[in-house]
C-alpha positions in Angstrom: -132.3 -88.2 -32.2 -131.7 -88.0 -36.0 -132.8 -84.7 -37.5 -135.0 -84.8 -40.6 -133.7 -83.3 -43.8 -136.0 -80.2 -43.5 -134.7 -79.6 -39.9 -131.1 -79.9 -41.1 -131.8 -77.4 -43.9 -133.3 -75.0 -41.4 -130.1 -75.2 -39.3 -127.9 -74.7 -42.3 -129.9 -71.7 -43.3 -129.9 -70.2 -39.8 -126.1 -70.6 -39.7 -125.5 -68.8 -43.0 -128.3 -66.4 -43.8 -127.1 -62.8 -44.4 -123.5 -63.5 -43.2 -121.6 -64.3 -46.3 -121.0 -63.3 -50.0 -120.0 -66.8 -51.2 -120.8 -70.4 -50.4 -118.1 -72.9 -51.2 -119.4 -76.5 -51.3 -117.3 -79.7 -51.3 -118.8 -82.2 -53.7 -118.3 -85.8 -52.6 -119.9 -86.5 -49.3 -121.3 -82.9 -49.0 -123.6 -82.4 -52.0 -123.4 -86.0 -53.2 -124.1 -89.0 -51.1 -121.5 -91.0 -53.0 -118.7 -91.8 -50.5 -119.7 -95.5 -50.4 -119.5 -95.5 -54.2 -116.0 -93.9 -54.2 -114.9 -96.4 -51.5 -116.1 -99.3 -53.6 -114.2 -98.0 -56.7 -111.0 -97.6 -54.7 -111.3 -101.1 -53.2 -112.0 -102.6 -56.6 -109.1 -100.7 -58.3 -106.7 -101.7 -55.5 -107.8 -105.3 -55.7 -106.3 -105.5 -59.2 -103.0 -105.1 -57.5 -103.8 -107.6 -54.8 -104.2 -104.9 -52.2 -106.9 -105.6 -49.7 -107.7 -101.9 -49.1 -109.5 -100.9 -45.9 -112.3 -98.6 -47.1 -112.0 -96.6 -43.9 -108.8 -95.2 -45.2 -110.9 -93.3 -47.8 -113.0 -91.7 -45.1 -109.8 -90.6 -43.3 -108.5 -89.0 -46.5 -111.8 -87.4 -47.5 -111.1 -84.5 -49.9 -107.6 -85.7 -50.9 -106.9 -85.8 -54.7 -106.9 -89.4 -56.0 -103.2 -89.3 -56.8 -102.4 -88.3 -53.2 -104.6 -91.2 -51.9 -102.6 -93.6 -54.1 -99.4 -92.3 -52.6 -100.7 -92.9 -49.1 -101.8 -96.4 -50.1 -98.2 -97.0 -51.2 -97.0 -95.8 -47.9 -99.3 -97.8 -45.8 -99.4 -101.0 -47.8 -95.8 -101.0 -49.0 -97.0 -101.1 -52.5 -95.6 -99.5 -55.6 -98.7 -98.2 -57.5 -98.0 -95.6 -60.1 -100.2 -92.8 -58.5 -101.2 -91.2 -61.8 -102.1 -94.6 -63.5 -104.0 -95.8 -60.4 -105.9 -92.5 -60.2 -107.0 -92.9 -63.8 -108.1 -96.5 -63.2 -110.0 -95.6 -60.1 -111.7 -92.7 -61.8 -112.6 -94.8 -64.8 -114.1 -97.5 -62.6 -116.1 -94.9 -60.7 -117.5 -93.3 -63.8 -118.2 -96.5 -65.7 -119.7 -98.5 -62.8 -120.7 -96.4 -59.9 -121.5 -92.7 -60.7 -125.0 -93.3 -62.0 -126.0 -94.5 -58.5 -125.2 -91.1 -57.0 -127.9 -89.6 -54.8 -128.1 -86.0 -53.4 -127.6 -85.1 -49.8 -131.0 -83.4 -49.9 -130.6 -80.7 -47.3 -127.3 -79.5 -48.7 -128.5 -79.5 -52.3 -131.7 -77.7 -51.2 -129.6 -75.1 -49.4 -127.6 -74.5 -52.5 -130.7 -74.2 -54.7 -132.3 -71.8 -52.3 -129.4 -69.3 -52.7 -128.9 -69.4 -56.5 -128.8 -65.8 -57.7 -128.5 -64.5 -54.1 -125.0 -65.7 -53.2 -122.0 -66.6 -55.3 -121.7 -70.4 -55.4 -118.7 -72.5 -56.1 -117.8 -76.2 -55.8 -114.3 -76.9 -54.5 -113.4 -80.6 -54.8 -110.4 -82.9 -54.6 -111.9 -84.8 -57.5 -111.1 -84.4 -61.2 -113.1 -81.8 -63.1 -114.6 -84.3 -65.4 -115.8 -86.5 -62.6 -117.1 -83.6 -60.5 -119.0 -82.2 -63.5 -120.6 -85.7 -64.1 -121.6 -85.9 -60.5 -123.2 -82.5 -60.4 -124.9 -83.3 -63.7 -126.3 -86.5 -62.2 -127.6 -84.4 -59.3 -129.1 -81.9 -61.7 -127.3 -78.9 -60.2 -124.4 -78.2 -62.5 -126.1 -75.1 -64.1 -126.4 -73.5 -60.6 -122.6 -73.6 -60.0 -120.7 -70.4 -60.9 -117.3 -71.8 -60.4 -115.5 -75.2 -60.1 -112.1 -75.6 -58.5 -110.9 -79.2 -58.9 -107.9 -81.5 -58.4 -104.7 -80.3 -60.0 -106.0 -76.8 -60.6 -104.0 -75.2 -57.7 -100.4 -75.8 -56.6 -101.6 -77.8 -53.6 -104.9 -79.4 -52.8 -106.8 -79.9 -49.5 -105.7 -79.8 -46.6 -103.8 -76.8 -47.9 -105.8 -73.6 -48.4 -105.0 -73.1 -52.1 -108.3 -74.4 -53.6 -110.5 -72.3 -51.4 -108.3 -69.2 -51.8 -108.4 -69.7 -55.6 -112.2 -69.9 -55.5 -112.4 -66.7 -53.5 -110.1 -64.9 -55.9 -112.0 -66.0 -59.0 -115.3 -65.1 -57.3 -113.8 -61.7 -56.2 -114.9 -62.3 -52.6 -112.7 -61.8 -49.5 -111.9 -65.1 -47.8 -113.5 -63.9 -44.6 -116.8 -63.4 -46.5 -116.8 -67.1 -47.6 -118.2 -70.1 -45.8 -117.1 -73.6 -46.6 -119.4 -76.7 -46.5 -117.5 -79.9 -45.9 -117.7 -83.4 -44.6 -114.0 -84.2 -43.9 -111.1 -83.0 -41.8 -108.8 -82.2 -44.7 -111.4 -79.8 -46.1 -111.9 -78.1 -42.7 -108.2 -77.7 -42.3 -108.0 -76.1 -45.7 -110.9 -73.7 -44.9 -109.3 -72.7 -41.6 -105.9 -72.1 -43.3 -107.7 -69.9 -45.9 -109.3 -67.8 -43.1 -112.8 -69.0 -43.9 -115.7 -70.1 -41.7 -116.8 -73.7 -42.2 -119.7 -76.1 -41.5 -119.4 -79.9 -41.2 -122.6 -80.9 -42.9 -122.2 -84.5 -41.7 -122.3 -83.4 -38.1 -125.6 -81.5 -38.2 
């Protein structure tokens, strides 16, 4: 049985109410229903190099910075993409052709909105700051976010704990008092390594 959005919101609320001082949300696939758009941008960018990219690879690497995804594409497809250049091309394609189609994952966005002013709120993403800000603006929730931690802003990205630990430090909250909302294994691994509780919003 598929739960309705209101039922999923109730479950999220029950799991988190009164237990934490900070909520750390992933962006793509967690707040924004945009993973199909990201996959389309990756496939189109790769096609310029005659790489028939399997979009399932992007699901597998959910949360990885674009540059790291490009490095993994090189490894699996024996290609020689310049990761920085490819990352810029993919991001440009995404912003110019796909980002305007972004829709919210309603129950997660509603959960965030319900806690504005009550809990410290951050978005911790493997995307670039400019793209994440555009996504949150499209969803109408950028003003509610106290802190963004994005790709390249910590020594290592997900699945390492650095981004979540940085968010906790800047919010002045102990890691054990943070809960992470994620939709992919790398984000969960990062949360666990940071000593934080986590919720897979895609599995509710």
